[in-house]
C-alpha positions, 0 to 999 in steps of 0.5 A, a space after each residue: 460897438 467899436 472892433 476889438 484889438 484881437 481883428 485889428 489887422 496890425 495884428 497878424 504880422 504875429 505868425 498871421 495868427 488871429 485867436 478864436 471865442 471859446 468861449 462855448 466851449 467853457 464851462 466855469 467852475 470854481 477857481 483855482 486861483 486868484 491875483 489881485 486882478 483875475 482869477 483863474 480857472 482850470 477848464 477843458 475844451 474839444 470836448 473836455 479833451 483838452 485842459 486849460 487855463 481860464 484868466 478872468 479879469 476882475 474888471 470892477 476892482 479898478 474903479 478909477 479906470 475905464 474899461 477901454 483902457 483895460 480893454 487896451 492894457 488886454 488887447 496888449 497882453 494877447 497880442 505879445 503873448 501872440 506873439 511869442 506863443 510858438 516858442 517852447 520857452 512860452 506857455 502857449 495861448 490859446 485863444 480868448 472866452 467872451 463871457 456875459 456881460 457884454 462888454 465885458 473883457 474877455 477872459 485868456 485861454 492858454 494852455 494847462 500847465 500840470 506841474 503848476 508855478 515854479 514855487 509850487 512845483 520846488 515845495 513840492 520837491 524839495 527833498 528830491 530835486 538835485 542840484 543839478 536838476 535845480 542848474 536844468 531849472 535854472 538854464 530853462 528859465 533862463 533860456 525863456 528870457 534870451 528868448 525874450 529878448 532874440 524876439 525883443 521883448 522885455 518881459 517885466 515880471 518876472 518871479 516864481 508865479 509866472 515860471 510855470 512847469 509842464 508835463 515833462 519836466 520844462 519852464 514857461 513863461 507866462 504874464 505878458 501884462 507887463 511886456 514891451 515890444 522894442 520898437 513897437 509902438 503899439 506895444 510899451 506901457 501905459 498908464 495902466 500898465 504902468 500902474 500895476 504894484 510891483 513886488 520889490 523881492 523879485 525886481 531891479 531897484 531903477 525899475 522899482 525908483 530907488 535911488 531915482 526920483 522917477 521909476 524905469 521901465 522894464 529893459 532887457 537888463 532889469 529881466 537880468 537882475 530878475 532872472 538872477 532871484 530866480 536862479 538864486 530862488 532855484 538853485 538854494 530853494 530859498 525866495 532872496 529876502 527870506 526874512 522880510 515879510 513886507 516887502 516895503 522892507 526889502 526897498 530900505 536894503 535895496 536902498 543901502 545897496 544891499 543884496 539878499 544873504 547867502 544860503 549855505 547851498 549856493 557854490 561859488 559858481 553860481 553864486 559869482 553870476 547871480 550877484 553878477 545878475 544883481 549888479 547895481 548899474 544896468 549896465 554892468 550886468 550880463 547880457 541873457 545869452 552869456 547868462 545861458 553859456 554860463 549856467 550851461 557851464 556849470 556842474 557839481 561834482 562828487 564833493 560839492 553834492 558833499 557840500 551841499 548834502 551837509 549844508 541841508 542836513 546841518 539844517 535839518 532838512 534832508 539832503 538834496 542829492 545822493 553823495 556818490 563815490 568819488 576817485 578824488 577826494 578834491 574840496 569844492 571850488 570851482 564849477 567842473 565845465 560840463 555840456 548837458 544831455 538831457 533825455 526827456 520823460 512824460 514825469 518832470 520829476 524824472 526827466 529833470 533827475 534823468 539830467 542829473 544821472 547823465 552829469 554823474 555819468 559824464 564825470 566820470 567818463 
């Protein structure tokens, strides 16, 4: 049988990591989630001491694609993931698992993220996360995209399900099936990769083929467009185009050069940044460093917090944050520029809320 790409010499350049086959340590139960092409299982290795997520690709649903091409696409994803896996911004890839029957695609084994994907995390803590904690989450995702750019990697598939929250409340990026390593001919899109369906809710117009005869491949700037949508979601609690249930309808709006409606609880500074990320021309979008620095400068003063609380109350939703007594009754204008100094806690929500408390203390001083 031909060698698997995981054992090919070219993978040694990625931190000299050769991944292990963990199948003998894993007992599969029932899947906890599934997508169009895969199932995810929650399992344990190291005699039950370490929880892992096991992602199994369903090759049977790809009758038009050869197993060889699917294997090649998976080899790409593993190679990219191994290149990045040591970073705190990335969900760690621990190895693969070759289950029966022989010749089937290996499963991907990654560290279990106990707080789940971003959308579930925001839903669970919708009434508890304060505005500053949401800024912290946005900063974490932006930091991940900036890290990828520094590593010459385009993610290509940024949406809430591909942002997982670890036990300390930090967002980590996952799913590199559409990723591209710039300048590495071995790690580019193939025909199998390009055939994956893209969700218009989170994608840049040029990647969707809006106003183009041929859809563009993902770039650093298309990642920025998606990042703007993620920031929109984190800060407001609403998905972009929430009134559109069908992605075809979203594509129609994008073809009209429309953008999602601004929710009342997004402040001017955040909205200006999001709109810049959504610039129609990719070259007009800020790069990841600029986005990250902008988020670091964005804060919320007490009058802005009251504005957010009131707007959420008017929507019959419990306010996200409690108003604090301020010595000045200033109106909500431009965001306060502050430096964030965070402490870590065991509970992810406590860690995020402690950052909010730290910010409030800095404002008083």
